[in-house]
PLY file of the C-alpha trace (Angstrom):
ply
format ascii 1.0
element vertex 717
property float x
property float y
property float z
element edge 716
property int vertex1
property int vertex2
end_header
0.00 0.00 0.00
1.72 3.17 -1.21
0.59 6.73 -0.50
2.50 9.95 -1.07
1.22 13.38 -0.01
4.49 15.28 0.34
6.90 15.32 -2.61
10.51 16.49 -2.41
10.44 18.26 -5.79
8.11 21.24 -6.10
7.30 20.22 -9.67
4.97 17.65 -8.10
2.42 19.48 -5.92
1.62 18.05 -2.51
-1.56 15.99 -2.22
-4.06 15.89 0.61
-5.45 12.36 0.77
-3.00 9.87 -0.73
-1.58 8.65 2.60
-5.03 8.41 4.17
-6.19 6.50 1.09
-3.37 3.95 1.37
-3.95 3.49 5.12
-7.70 3.00 4.61
-7.27 0.39 1.88
-4.75 -1.46 4.06
-7.23 -1.40 6.95
-10.16 -2.80 4.96
-8.02 -5.61 3.55
-6.95 -6.61 7.03
-10.29 -6.18 8.81
-12.73 -7.33 6.13
-10.77 -9.74 3.97
-8.47 -11.55 6.34
-5.09 -10.25 5.20
-2.51 -10.74 7.97
-1.13 -7.42 9.18
2.43 -8.68 8.68
1.60 -9.35 5.03
0.41 -5.80 4.38
3.26 -3.39 3.79
2.41 0.30 4.11
4.89 2.70 2.46
4.06 6.40 2.76
5.60 9.82 2.17
9.36 9.95 2.85
9.69 6.17 2.93
8.30 5.85 -0.62
11.57 6.49 -2.44
12.30 4.92 -5.78
14.81 2.52 -4.22
12.37 1.52 -1.46
9.47 0.97 -3.86
11.58 -1.05 -6.29
12.87 -3.15 -3.38
9.34 -3.74 -2.10
8.15 -4.83 -5.52
11.17 -6.78 -6.71
12.16 -8.44 -3.44
9.45 -8.36 -0.77
6.47 -9.03 -3.06
8.37 -11.68 -5.04
9.64 -13.63 -2.02
8.42 -17.18 -2.62
8.69 -17.98 1.10
6.27 -15.15 1.86
3.98 -15.22 -1.17
2.32 -18.52 -2.14
1.05 -19.55 -5.55
-2.58 -19.58 -4.31
-2.34 -16.13 -2.73
-3.83 -12.82 -3.81
-1.38 -9.92 -4.27
-2.72 -6.35 -4.17
-0.76 -3.25 -5.15
-2.40 0.09 -4.32
-0.71 3.35 -5.29
-1.99 6.86 -4.50
0.17 9.74 -5.63
1.29 11.45 -8.79
1.44 9.79 -12.18
2.76 11.34 -15.36
2.67 10.56 -19.06
5.65 10.53 -21.39
4.67 11.15 -25.02
5.99 8.55 -27.44
6.22 8.18 -31.16
3.84 5.23 -31.21
2.21 5.35 -27.80
2.52 7.44 -24.66
3.99 5.70 -21.58
2.89 6.02 -17.97
5.05 6.50 -14.89
4.36 6.62 -11.17
6.27 9.26 -9.21
8.09 8.18 -6.02
8.60 10.71 -3.26
12.09 11.53 -4.57
11.00 11.85 -8.20
12.86 14.73 -9.85
12.32 17.31 -12.56
14.84 19.13 -14.72
15.53 22.86 -15.01
12.58 23.25 -17.39
10.18 21.70 -14.91
9.90 18.51 -16.97
10.04 15.08 -15.38
13.38 13.34 -15.06
12.21 9.96 -16.32
15.17 8.10 -14.85
13.96 9.04 -11.36
10.43 7.62 -11.89
9.03 4.10 -12.06
7.69 3.12 -15.46
4.54 1.07 -15.78
6.47 -1.32 -17.99
8.55 -2.07 -14.87
5.36 -2.77 -12.92
4.25 -5.09 -15.73
7.53 -6.97 -15.36
6.94 -7.31 -11.62
3.47 -8.73 -12.24
5.12 -11.65 -14.05
7.48 -12.31 -11.13
4.98 -12.17 -8.24
4.32 -15.81 -7.28
0.63 -15.24 -6.42
-1.81 -16.69 -8.95
-4.04 -13.62 -8.63
-2.85 -10.00 -8.57
-4.87 -6.79 -8.40
-3.28 -3.44 -9.27
-5.18 -0.31 -8.20
-3.75 3.04 -9.33
-5.17 6.28 -7.96
-3.08 8.69 -10.03
-3.08 10.56 -13.31
-2.37 8.90 -16.68
-5.15 6.32 -16.58
-5.32 3.84 -19.41
-1.78 4.55 -20.53
-0.63 2.47 -17.60
-1.89 -0.81 -18.99
-2.48 -2.82 -22.09
-5.91 -2.29 -23.56
-6.05 -5.86 -24.87
-8.14 -7.11 -21.96
-9.60 -10.60 -22.53
-13.01 -11.49 -21.04
-12.88 -12.28 -17.33
-13.59 -15.90 -16.41
-16.15 -16.75 -13.73
-13.90 -19.01 -11.67
-10.68 -18.64 -9.72
-8.66 -21.38 -11.39
-6.77 -19.27 -13.93
-3.98 -16.74 -13.42
-5.26 -13.17 -13.09
-3.42 -9.86 -13.52
-6.17 -7.25 -13.35
-5.91 -3.48 -13.15
-8.18 -0.61 -12.18
-7.04 2.94 -12.87
-8.60 6.10 -11.52
-9.12 7.81 -14.89
-8.37 7.66 -18.55
-5.43 9.16 -20.38
-6.95 12.58 -21.03
-8.26 13.22 -17.50
-6.89 14.83 -14.38
-7.57 12.57 -11.39
-9.16 14.45 -8.50
-7.37 14.36 -5.14
-10.37 15.52 -3.10
-13.73 13.85 -2.82
-15.19 14.17 0.65
-14.93 11.84 3.60
-11.20 12.32 3.83
-10.45 10.40 0.63
-10.08 11.01 -3.08
-13.15 10.46 -5.24
-11.71 7.25 -6.65
-10.50 5.71 -3.38
-13.71 6.76 -1.64
-15.71 4.76 -4.20
-13.21 1.91 -3.94
-13.56 1.72 -0.15
-17.37 1.79 -0.36
-17.22 -1.06 -2.85
-14.86 -3.12 -0.72
-17.04 -2.53 2.32
-20.05 -4.09 0.61
-21.55 -1.71 -1.94
-19.94 -3.58 -4.84
-21.46 -6.90 -3.75
-24.62 -6.55 -5.85
-25.58 -10.21 -5.69
-25.19 -10.29 -1.91
-23.04 -13.42 -1.84
-20.41 -11.69 0.34
-17.85 -12.08 -2.45
-16.57 -9.01 -4.31
-15.28 -10.02 -7.72
-13.10 -7.85 -9.88
-16.03 -7.21 -12.21
-18.31 -6.17 -9.36
-15.64 -3.92 -7.87
-14.84 -2.20 -11.16
-18.50 -1.76 -12.08
-19.20 -0.11 -8.74
-16.11 2.10 -8.78
-16.61 3.12 -12.40
-20.25 3.97 -11.93
-19.72 5.88 -8.68
-16.71 7.90 -9.83
-18.48 8.93 -13.03
-21.54 9.93 -11.01
-19.63 11.82 -8.34
-17.50 13.71 -10.87
-20.29 14.25 -13.42
-18.30 12.08 -15.86
-15.18 14.22 -15.65
-13.26 11.18 -14.43
-13.66 7.72 -15.96
-11.96 4.73 -14.30
-10.64 2.03 -16.60
-10.12 -1.68 -16.23
-7.60 -3.79 -18.10
-5.07 -6.57 -17.68
-1.33 -6.94 -17.83
0.08 -9.13 -20.63
0.58 -12.18 -18.37
-3.12 -12.36 -17.49
-4.56 -15.80 -18.29
-8.29 -15.22 -18.01
-8.66 -15.62 -14.24
-10.69 -13.42 -11.91
-9.71 -11.68 -8.69
-12.23 -12.21 -5.89
-12.19 -10.77 -2.36
-13.95 -12.44 0.56
-13.28 -13.04 4.25
-11.89 -16.42 5.32
-15.14 -17.45 7.03
-17.29 -16.87 3.93
-18.09 -19.62 1.48
-18.93 -18.10 -1.89
-22.25 -19.01 -3.40
-24.32 -19.60 -0.24
-27.21 -17.38 -1.40
-30.22 -18.90 -3.10
-30.77 -18.41 -6.83
-33.79 -16.21 -6.11
-31.74 -13.99 -3.80
-28.98 -13.65 -6.37
-31.49 -12.84 -9.11
-33.07 -10.22 -6.88
-29.67 -8.65 -6.35
-29.30 -8.20 -10.10
-32.41 -6.07 -10.47
-31.57 -2.70 -12.01
-32.91 0.71 -11.25
-34.46 2.85 -13.97
-31.28 4.93 -14.02
-29.21 1.81 -14.55
-31.54 0.62 -17.32
-31.19 3.95 -19.10
-27.41 3.88 -18.67
-27.28 0.40 -20.20
-29.36 1.55 -23.15
-26.98 4.44 -23.69
-24.03 2.04 -23.57
-25.67 -0.08 -26.26
-25.43 2.92 -28.57
-21.73 2.07 -28.74
-22.75 -0.85 -30.97
-23.76 1.61 -33.68
-20.63 3.71 -33.14
-18.39 0.67 -33.53
-20.04 -0.26 -36.82
-19.72 3.33 -38.00
-16.02 3.50 -37.19
-15.39 0.17 -38.92
-17.06 1.50 -42.06
-15.13 4.76 -41.91
-11.83 2.90 -41.62
-12.41 1.23 -44.98
-12.63 4.66 -46.58
-9.57 6.22 -44.90
-7.28 5.87 -47.90
-4.85 6.59 -49.45
-2.08 7.24 -46.97
-1.00 10.83 -47.43
-0.75 14.16 -45.61
-4.36 15.09 -46.32
-5.54 12.06 -44.36
-3.63 12.90 -41.14
-6.44 14.95 -39.48
-9.00 12.28 -40.39
-6.81 9.52 -38.95
-6.35 11.45 -35.71
-10.07 12.13 -35.38
-10.85 8.45 -35.98
-8.33 7.33 -33.36
-9.72 9.68 -30.70
-13.21 8.26 -31.21
-11.96 4.67 -31.36
-9.93 5.00 -28.16
-12.96 6.41 -26.39
-14.97 3.34 -27.36
-12.19 0.93 -26.45
-11.85 2.54 -23.04
-15.43 1.43 -22.34
-14.88 -2.18 -23.35
-14.57 -3.33 -19.75
-18.06 -2.04 -19.01
-19.48 -3.93 -21.97
-17.67 -7.13 -21.00
-19.16 -6.80 -17.51
-22.62 -6.38 -19.07
-22.18 -9.61 -21.03
-21.43 -11.47 -17.81
-24.22 -9.79 -15.90
-26.91 -10.47 -18.53
-25.75 -14.05 -18.87
-25.97 -14.44 -15.08
-29.45 -12.91 -15.08
-30.61 -15.37 -17.75
-29.04 -18.31 -15.95
-30.53 -17.39 -12.57
-33.97 -16.84 -14.13
-33.93 -20.37 -15.50
-32.45 -21.72 -12.28
-35.32 -20.24 -10.28
-37.79 -21.66 -12.81
-36.19 -25.11 -12.55
-35.13 -25.12 -16.22
-31.43 -25.63 -15.46
-29.46 -27.13 -12.60
-27.06 -25.36 -10.27
-23.45 -25.63 -11.37
-20.58 -23.36 -12.25
-20.30 -22.76 -15.97
-23.82 -23.92 -16.79
-24.98 -22.05 -19.88
-28.56 -20.75 -20.07
-30.84 -22.35 -22.64
-30.90 -19.29 -24.84
-33.72 -20.49 -27.09
-36.00 -20.41 -24.04
-34.75 -17.15 -22.54
-36.97 -14.06 -22.59
-36.39 -12.47 -26.04
-35.53 -9.06 -24.57
-32.93 -10.62 -22.30
-31.50 -12.69 -25.16
-31.33 -9.54 -27.32
-29.39 -7.68 -24.64
-26.98 -10.57 -24.31
-26.38 -11.01 -28.04
-26.03 -7.28 -28.62
-23.46 -6.86 -25.86
-21.60 -9.93 -27.12
-21.53 -8.55 -30.66
-20.46 -5.18 -29.28
-17.51 -6.74 -27.42
-16.60 -8.75 -30.51
-16.79 -5.56 -32.56
-14.49 -3.83 -30.09
-11.98 -6.67 -30.45
-12.02 -6.12 -34.21
-11.88 -2.36 -33.68
-8.69 -2.75 -31.67
-7.08 -4.55 -34.60
-8.29 -1.80 -36.92
-6.97 0.82 -34.50
-3.47 -0.62 -34.84
-3.86 -0.46 -38.62
-5.03 3.18 -38.52
-2.14 4.07 -36.23
0.21 2.57 -38.80
-1.50 4.46 -41.63
-1.14 7.66 -39.61
2.56 7.07 -39.08
3.09 6.36 -42.79
1.14 9.47 -43.76
3.13 11.66 -41.38
6.50 10.39 -42.60
5.81 9.85 -46.32
7.02 13.28 -47.38
10.21 12.92 -45.39
11.11 9.44 -46.68
10.18 10.07 -50.30
10.93 13.76 -50.92
12.86 15.49 -48.14
15.38 12.66 -47.73
16.00 12.75 -51.50
15.87 16.50 -52.11
19.04 16.47 -54.24
17.78 13.61 -56.39
14.50 15.42 -56.95
16.25 18.64 -58.00
18.32 16.69 -60.49
15.30 14.78 -61.81
13.14 17.89 -62.27
15.86 19.74 -64.16
16.75 16.77 -66.37
13.14 15.95 -67.23
12.44 19.56 -68.22
15.33 19.39 -70.71
14.72 15.82 -71.93
13.64 15.73 -75.61
10.96 13.08 -74.96
9.24 15.07 -72.20
8.72 18.29 -74.16
9.56 20.67 -71.30
7.49 18.84 -68.66
7.69 20.69 -65.33
7.44 17.83 -62.87
6.88 18.55 -59.18
8.20 16.16 -56.50
5.77 13.24 -56.30
4.78 12.16 -52.79
5.63 8.49 -52.30
8.13 8.24 -55.17
11.93 8.39 -55.14
13.90 9.27 -58.33
16.07 6.43 -59.62
17.49 8.28 -62.63
16.93 7.43 -66.30
17.04 3.92 -67.71
20.64 3.65 -68.98
19.57 2.12 -72.31
16.27 3.80 -73.16
16.59 7.11 -71.33
13.17 7.40 -69.68
13.19 8.44 -66.02
12.27 5.87 -63.39
11.03 6.14 -59.79
10.81 3.79 -56.80
7.50 3.46 -54.95
8.12 3.46 -51.19
4.74 2.08 -50.06
5.15 -1.26 -51.84
8.67 -2.17 -50.74
12.31 -1.24 -50.73
13.53 1.29 -53.28
15.98 -0.51 -55.62
19.51 0.62 -56.38
21.28 0.51 -59.73
24.00 -2.08 -60.14
26.69 -2.56 -62.74
25.77 -0.97 -66.03
22.87 0.89 -64.44
20.50 -2.08 -64.24
18.12 -2.09 -61.26
18.99 -4.63 -58.57
15.73 -6.13 -57.39
14.79 -8.67 -54.69
11.56 -10.08 -53.33
11.47 -7.08 -50.98
11.68 -4.49 -53.78
8.74 -2.16 -54.38
7.17 -1.08 -57.63
9.23 0.91 -60.12
7.42 3.49 -62.26
8.53 4.80 -65.64
7.59 8.37 -66.46
5.92 7.86 -69.85
6.10 11.00 -72.01
2.91 12.47 -73.36
2.36 12.21 -77.07
0.15 11.25 -79.99
0.07 7.74 -81.47
-2.03 5.55 -83.72
-4.11 3.17 -81.62
-5.57 -0.14 -82.77
-4.75 -2.31 -85.79
-6.06 -3.09 -89.28
-5.50 -5.98 -91.68
-6.66 -4.41 -94.96
-3.88 -2.00 -95.98
-0.24 -3.15 -95.70
0.88 0.44 -96.31
-1.52 1.94 -93.76
-1.00 2.73 -90.07
-0.60 -0.23 -87.70
-0.98 -2.92 -90.31
-1.41 -6.32 -88.67
-2.59 -9.39 -90.62
-4.09 -10.77 -87.39
-6.12 -7.64 -86.59
-9.72 -8.20 -85.48
-12.77 -6.01 -85.95
-12.75 -4.76 -82.35
-9.24 -3.35 -82.89
-10.37 -0.79 -85.44
-10.68 1.65 -86.77
-7.09 2.72 -86.25
-7.37 6.20 -84.78
-5.12 8.92 -83.48
-4.96 9.36 -79.69
-3.16 12.02 -77.66
-2.11 11.17 -74.11
-0.87 13.33 -71.24
2.30 12.16 -69.44
1.73 9.46 -66.82
3.54 6.89 -64.73
3.38 3.21 -65.70
4.95 0.35 -63.77
8.14 -0.98 -65.35
7.13 -4.50 -64.32
3.96 -6.38 -63.56
3.10 -6.15 -59.87
4.80 -8.99 -58.00
3.37 -11.38 -55.46
5.67 -9.90 -52.84
4.46 -6.36 -53.44
0.81 -7.41 -53.26
1.29 -9.57 -50.17
3.21 -6.91 -48.24
0.36 -4.45 -48.57
-2.71 -6.68 -48.63
-1.47 -9.32 -46.20
-2.27 -12.35 -48.38
-0.98 -13.79 -51.65
-3.90 -14.94 -53.82
-1.74 -16.46 -56.54
-2.24 -20.04 -57.69
1.43 -20.39 -58.54
2.79 -18.92 -55.34
6.24 -19.38 -53.78
7.33 -23.01 -53.92
5.19 -23.95 -56.90
7.26 -26.10 -59.25
6.48 -26.42 -62.95
9.10 -27.99 -65.16
11.78 -27.52 -62.52
11.14 -23.77 -62.24
10.14 -22.83 -58.69
8.00 -19.74 -58.19
9.06 -16.95 -55.82
7.62 -13.64 -54.64
9.22 -12.04 -57.71
6.65 -13.74 -59.92
3.64 -11.67 -60.95
0.64 -11.67 -58.65
-2.32 -13.45 -60.27
-5.82 -14.58 -59.42
-6.69 -10.94 -58.77
-9.99 -9.59 -60.08
-10.55 -6.17 -61.60
-12.42 -5.22 -58.43
-9.48 -6.40 -56.29
-7.01 -4.36 -58.33
-9.06 -1.16 -58.32
-9.54 -1.34 -54.53
-5.94 -2.18 -53.65
-4.37 0.31 -56.05
-6.64 3.10 -54.81
-5.32 2.52 -51.29
-1.81 2.94 -52.67
-2.80 6.14 -54.51
-2.39 4.22 -57.78
-4.73 3.36 -60.65
-5.18 0.88 -63.45
-3.88 2.21 -66.77
-6.46 3.08 -69.36
-6.53 0.89 -72.43
-4.94 3.72 -74.42
-2.19 4.20 -71.82
-1.49 0.48 -71.82
-1.21 0.22 -75.62
0.92 3.38 -75.89
3.28 1.98 -73.25
3.37 -1.46 -74.86
4.05 -0.14 -78.36
6.80 2.24 -77.25
6.49 4.08 -80.60
6.33 0.82 -82.60
3.55 0.41 -85.18
4.22 -3.31 -85.67
2.04 -6.08 -84.19
4.50 -6.53 -81.34
6.92 -4.03 -79.86
9.66 -6.47 -80.87
8.74 -6.23 -84.56
6.44 -7.60 -87.25
7.27 -11.31 -86.78
6.12 -13.34 -83.82
9.47 -15.12 -83.55
10.88 -11.90 -82.17
8.87 -12.58 -79.00
11.15 -15.49 -78.05
13.42 -13.07 -76.18
10.85 -10.57 -74.87
7.80 -12.58 -73.82
6.68 -15.67 -71.89
4.03 -17.46 -73.96
2.55 -20.91 -74.53
5.46 -22.64 -76.23
7.31 -25.93 -76.54
8.52 -25.83 -72.92
4.99 -25.33 -71.61
3.69 -28.13 -73.84
6.34 -30.53 -72.55
5.73 -29.61 -68.90
2.06 -30.08 -68.23
0.44 -27.90 -70.88
-3.07 -29.07 -71.86
-3.37 -31.37 -74.86
-5.12 -30.00 -77.92
-3.87 -26.50 -77.14
-1.86 -24.36 -79.56
1.80 -23.76 -78.74
4.59 -21.73 -80.30
7.59 -23.63 -81.60
10.28 -21.99 -79.49
11.04 -22.58 -75.82
11.25 -19.74 -73.29
12.03 -22.04 -70.37
8.83 -21.50 -68.36
5.66 -23.56 -68.13
3.73 -20.88 -66.25
4.61 -17.27 -65.45
8.23 -16.22 -65.00
9.74 -13.76 -62.49
8.90 -10.27 -63.73
11.63 -8.77 -65.86
13.05 -12.15 -66.96
12.88 -11.26 -70.65
13.89 -8.22 -72.67
12.19 -4.79 -72.35
10.61 -2.63 -75.03
11.99 0.81 -75.92
10.20 2.44 -72.97
12.06 0.04 -70.66
8.85 -1.87 -69.85
9.05 -5.61 -69.29
6.52 -8.38 -69.98
4.08 -6.31 -72.01
3.77 -9.44 -74.18
2.84 -12.58 -72.23
3.53 -13.69 -68.65
0.05 -12.63 -67.35
-2.83 -10.67 -68.79
-2.96 -7.15 -67.32
-6.18 -5.46 -66.25
-7.01 -2.02 -67.69
-9.35 0.60 -66.30
-11.81 0.59 -69.21
-15.11 -1.13 -69.59
-14.94 -3.38 -72.66
-16.76 -2.06 -75.73
-15.94 -3.70 -79.05
-17.10 -0.65 -81.00
-15.54 2.03 -78.77
-12.80 2.98 -81.25
-15.39 4.30 -83.66
-16.30 7.11 -81.25
-13.26 7.29 -78.97
-12.35 10.78 -77.72
-9.04 11.95 -79.21
-7.46 12.89 -75.88
-6.90 10.61 -72.85
-9.80 8.28 -73.73
-11.34 5.78 -71.30
-14.18 3.52 -72.33
-16.99 3.99 -69.77
-18.31 1.21 -67.52
-21.96 2.04 -68.20
-23.54 -0.66 -70.31
-20.46 -2.88 -70.06
-20.49 -6.08 -68.06
-16.81 -6.72 -68.75
-13.48 -5.00 -68.27
-10.48 -4.86 -70.59
-7.30 -6.85 -70.06
-4.30 -6.76 -72.38
-0.99 -8.38 -73.31
-1.61 -12.12 -73.41
-0.18 -14.63 -70.95
1.97 -17.72 -70.45
-0.82 -20.03 -71.64
-1.74 -18.08 -74.79
0.11 -17.82 -78.10
1.67 -14.81 -79.78
-1.44 -13.67 -81.63
-3.08 -12.85 -78.28
-0.01 -10.95 -77.10
-0.15 -8.36 -79.87
-0.02 -4.73 -78.79
-3.49 -4.08 -80.27
-5.20 -7.24 -79.07
-8.22 -6.50 -76.85
-9.66 -8.97 -74.38
-12.56 -8.58 -71.96
-13.58 -10.45 -68.80
-16.11 -9.95 -66.05
-14.61 -7.72 -63.33
-15.07 -10.41 -60.67
-13.07 -13.10 -62.48
-9.68 -13.95 -60.93
-7.75 -16.46 -63.03
-4.20 -17.71 -62.59
-3.18 -15.90 -65.79
-4.65 -12.51 -64.79
-2.43 -9.89 -63.16
-1.88 -6.15 -63.04
0.56 -3.45 -64.14
-0.23 -0.35 -61.99
-0.23 3.23 -63.24
-0.09 6.51 -61.40
-1.37 10.01 -62.11
1.13 12.88 -62.10
0.31 15.34 -59.30
1.03 19.05 -59.24
0 1
1 2
2 3
3 4
4 5
5 6
6 7
7 8
8 9
9 10
10 11
11 12
12 13
13 14
14 15
15 16
16 17
17 18
18 19
19 20
20 21
21 22
22 23
23 24
24 25
25 26
26 27
27 28
28 29
29 30
30 31
31 32
32 33
33 34
34 35
35 36
36 37
37 38
38 39
39 40
40 41
41 42
42 43
43 44
44 45
45 46
46 47
47 48
48 49
49 50
50 51
51 52
52 53
53 54
54 55
55 56
56 57
57 58
58 59
59 60
60 61
61 62
62 63
63 64
64 65
65 66
66 67
67 68
68 69
69 70
70 71
71 72
72 73
73 74
74 75
75 76
76 77
77 78
78 79
79 80
80 81
81 82
82 83
83 84
84 85
85 86
86 87
87 88
88 89
89 90
90 91
91 92
92 93
93 94
94 95
95 96
96 97
97 98
98 99
99 100
100 101
101 102
102 103
103 104
104 105
105 106
106 107
107 108
108 109
109 110
110 111
111 112
112 113
113 114
114 115
115 116
116 117
117 118
118 119
119 120
120 121
121 122
122 123
123 124
124 125
125 126
126 127
127 128
128 129
129 130
130 131
131 132
132 133
133 134
134 135
135 136
136 137
137 138
138 139
139 140
140 141
141 142
142 143
143 144
144 145
145 146
146 147
147 148
148 149
149 150
150 151
151 152
152 153
153 154
154 155
155 156
156 157
157 158
158 159
159 160
160 161
161 162
162 163
163 164
164 165
165 166
166 167
167 168
168 169
169 170
170 171
171 172
172 173
173 174
174 175
175 176
176 177
177 178
178 179
179 180
180 181
181 182
182 183
183 184
184 185
185 186
186 187
187 188
188 189
189 190
190 191
191 192
192 193
193 194
194 195
195 196
196 197
197 198
198 199
199 200
200 201
201 202
202 203
203 204
204 205
205 206
206 207
207 208
208 209
209 210
210 211
211 212
212 213
213 214
214 215
215 216
216 217
217 218
218 219
219 220
220 221
221 222
222 223
223 224
224 225
225 226
226 227
227 228
228 229
229 230
230 231
231 232
232 233
233 234
234 235
235 236
236 237
237 238
238 239
239 240
240 241
241 242
242 243
243 244
244 245
245 246
246 247
247 248
248 249
249 250
250 251
251 252
252 253
253 254
254 255
255 256
256 257
257 258
258 259
259 260
260 261
261 262
262 263
263 264
264 265
265 266
266 267
267 268
268 269
269 270
270 271
271 272
272 273
273 274
274 275
275 276
276 277
277 278
278 279
279 280
280 281
281 282
282 283
283 284
284 285
285 286
286 287
287 288
288 289
289 290
290 291
291 292
292 293
293 294
294 295
295 296
296 297
297 298
298 299
299 300
300 301
301 302
302 303
303 304
304 305
305 306
306 307
307 308
308 309
309 310
310 311
311 312
312 313
313 314
314 315
315 316
316 317
317 318
318 319
319 320
320 321
321 322
322 323
323 324
324 325
325 326
326 327
327 328
328 329
329 330
330 331
331 332
332 333
333 334
334 335
335 336
336 337
337 338
338 339
339 340
340 341
341 342
342 343
343 344
344 345
345 346
346 347
347 348
348 349
349 350
350 351
351 352
352 353
353 354
354 355
355 356
356 357
357 358
358 359
359 360
360 361
361 362
362 363
363 364
364 365
365 366
366 367
367 368
368 369
369 370
370 371
371 372
372 373
373 374
374 375
375 376
376 377
377 378
378 379
379 380
380 381
381 382
382 383
383 384
384 385
385 386
386 387
387 388
388 389
389 390
390 391
391 392
392 393
393 394
394 395
395 396
396 397
397 398
398 399
399 400
400 401
401 402
402 403
403 404
404 405
405 406
406 407
407 408
408 409
409 410
410 411
411 412
412 413
413 414
414 415
415 416
416 417
417 418
418 419
419 420
420 421
421 422
422 423
423 424
424 425
425 426
426 427
427 428
428 429
429 430
430 431
431 432
432 433
433 434
434 435
435 436
436 437
437 438
438 439
439 440
440 441
441 442
442 443
443 444
444 445
445 446
446 447
447 448
448 449
449 450
450 451
451 452
452 453
453 454
454 455
455 456
456 457
457 458
458 459
459 460
460 461
461 462
462 463
463 464
464 465
465 466
466 467
467 468
468 469
469 470
470 471
471 472
472 473
473 474
474 475
475 476
476 477
477 478
478 479
479 480
480 481
481 482
482 483
483 484
484 485
485 486
486 487
487 488
488 489
489 490
490 491
491 492
492 493
493 494
494 495
495 496
496 497
497 498
498 499
499 500
500 501
501 502
502 503
503 504
504 505
505 506
506 507
507 508
508 509
509 510
510 511
511 512
512 513
513 514
514 515
515 516
516 517
517 518
518 519
519 520
520 521
521 522
522 523
523 524
524 525
525 526
526 527
527 528
528 529
529 530
530 531
531 532
532 533
533 534
534 535
535 536
536 537
537 538
538 539
539 540
540 541
541 542
542 543
543 544
544 545
545 546
546 547
547 548
548 549
549 550
550 551
551 552
552 553
553 554
554 555
555 556
556 557
557 558
558 559
559 560
560 561
561 562
562 563
563 564
564 565
565 566
566 567
567 568
568 569
569 570
570 571
571 572
572 573
573 574
574 575
575 576
576 577
577 578
578 579
579 580
580 581
581 582
582 583
583 584
584 585
585 586
586 587
587 588
588 589
589 590
590 591
591 592
592 593
593 594
594 595
595 596
596 597
597 598
598 599
599 600
600 601
601 602
602 603
603 604
604 605
605 606
606 607
607 608
608 609
609 610
610 611
611 612
612 613
613 614
614 615
615 616
616 617
617 618
618 619
619 620
620 621
621 622
622 623
623 624
624 625
625 626
626 627
627 628
628 629
629 630
630 631
631 632
632 633
633 634
634 635
635 636
636 637
637 638
638 639
639 640
640 641
641 642
642 643
643 644
644 645
645 646
646 647
647 648
648 649
649 650
650 651
651 652
652 653
653 654
654 655
655 656
656 657
657 658
658 659
659 660
660 661
661 662
662 663
663 664
664 665
665 666
666 667
667 668
668 669
669 670
670 671
671 672
672 673
673 674
674 675
675 676
676 677
677 678
678 679
679 680
680 681
681 682
682 683
683 684
684 685
685 686
686 687
687 688
688 689
689 690
690 691
691 692
692 693
693 694
694 695
695 696
696 697
697 698
698 699
699 700
700 701
701 702
702 703
703 704
704 705
705 706
706 707
707 708
708 709
709 710
710 711
711 712
712 713
713 714
714 715
715 716
């Protein structure tokens, strides 16, 4: 029992009731709950130095000859607590009597006792059950918020915590009766007010419910106690009762009577149930909090404030689950529908519908809060990324950006383009062979370096690389009627004409198809059929292979979160052609694809390819897709535009769209189209399908093992 009224350093104002609070809690434990006086250590004022408190916790409380495994250990602290802001999370400290401050009046953290140290002690205390009661400022920052449901019995290890207020509140020292508001409510609860069922046993849940309700009432909700557990909690439950009491001696009818609620309590419960709607609302909002950038920072912070407020009330909702379940059980016990016995579950199909609704709603609310806590961690990560994205992508590479901007403005392909630094991209310099500028994408992995000869050195951890495609005008489509006309292609189909002139603004297009590693790092799962370890013809897949089995819907959603887009059909063809007007960027003959594309060929036929299928005569060495960039690039420095996997485009598929296509930056609309465009062919199709003009359409929900994605990105001002 620790209480400090008089601090040595004036930075910590003297308190009026902390010592009296510690003495009173010690007294009630001894007189009402059978603690031996020699087992209750009272440390107050000048004796409560850092050395003395650490000794009491690390030596006295952990003495296995004094403290048995079936004992209950209680730590009560009344005094000052302070919060230390952190990059990820603030940390709480309790202030011993000799806690110091520096010349600026700020806490000297080395002179305080961190709550992480108290957590460590909780693991070392031999007692199966431990209760930590903290009447000081900093509230919920003292403990982990990941509090599992409290079990009904005493068999499991328990490490339970009650704090006087939450992180944003000042804890009141005065409260009448010679005690603080919090300790006054605590003492009333320990002296019987918390024992709602009248069984002369005060459980942790009963004690917290009483203290929380009373402190909120007495302070007009200016102070909100919290409950939680330390990490080594194993689902047990602290219970306080005198040695001569046998828990559970009351009749079922008496216990049910004790659970009756006042009208005020009924209204308070109804108000708490409103949290169910708030949890659902926050979950929905989280799905829309993309992409990660500076504009999202205020929205992330607002979301986190509201989420933390809900999570701080989880203990109350968990207690309601237990209480409603107990009410249902006792009702059926009184009616003779179930038999007495710990752990007996009510027959919910025969419970009063209103009672069953309360139970299910509180259960769903607690479950929703569990999911919300996971989402909270995700939003915290998004916030951190958004706050640091400018530094890691622009400020840390200021010299590279200056060089890139100047060079691009003078580059003959870019026609004086005045490029601003692009948030989330890092300049990599121009491709040493083709001259177009390239940029690493920090959100999808490590930014690659250039090796010998200027080639990019890539690994499974490498992120996307974008090529800055120059704006320009080109002939789009193909025709088979005029060998001397634009884009002559003897294999051209009707939906590829008429050949028409299209002007495009500059844009970014990925140098490679998106890899399985890049997708998995961001999404958390790899949907690909031929994932790492897949072996076809002795070629084992890795995370450098293209992601596949992704639908158009999947790609649109994931890329939007990365502030990326699917390329339009016109952007894709312009990038694939790289100024070429031949059927393939490699030339007019399909044999030229042997060194630039992965198609259905002799190797695929010999290594599991379906019988009756058409195959090319050459062998590219792969039966399914190859690692991206395994073959030669086109003159824009883009790899795998022919074969490997089909690549989704933004457009809705319309076979007659070219007849009315806008001349500038065209995109075929989705309206009236049940399919979406994909381009480029794949490992299980022949060369004719890999032509630059070939158009294919699939339903946007389809996700085949030969369907992947090549992301694009809009240039920002």
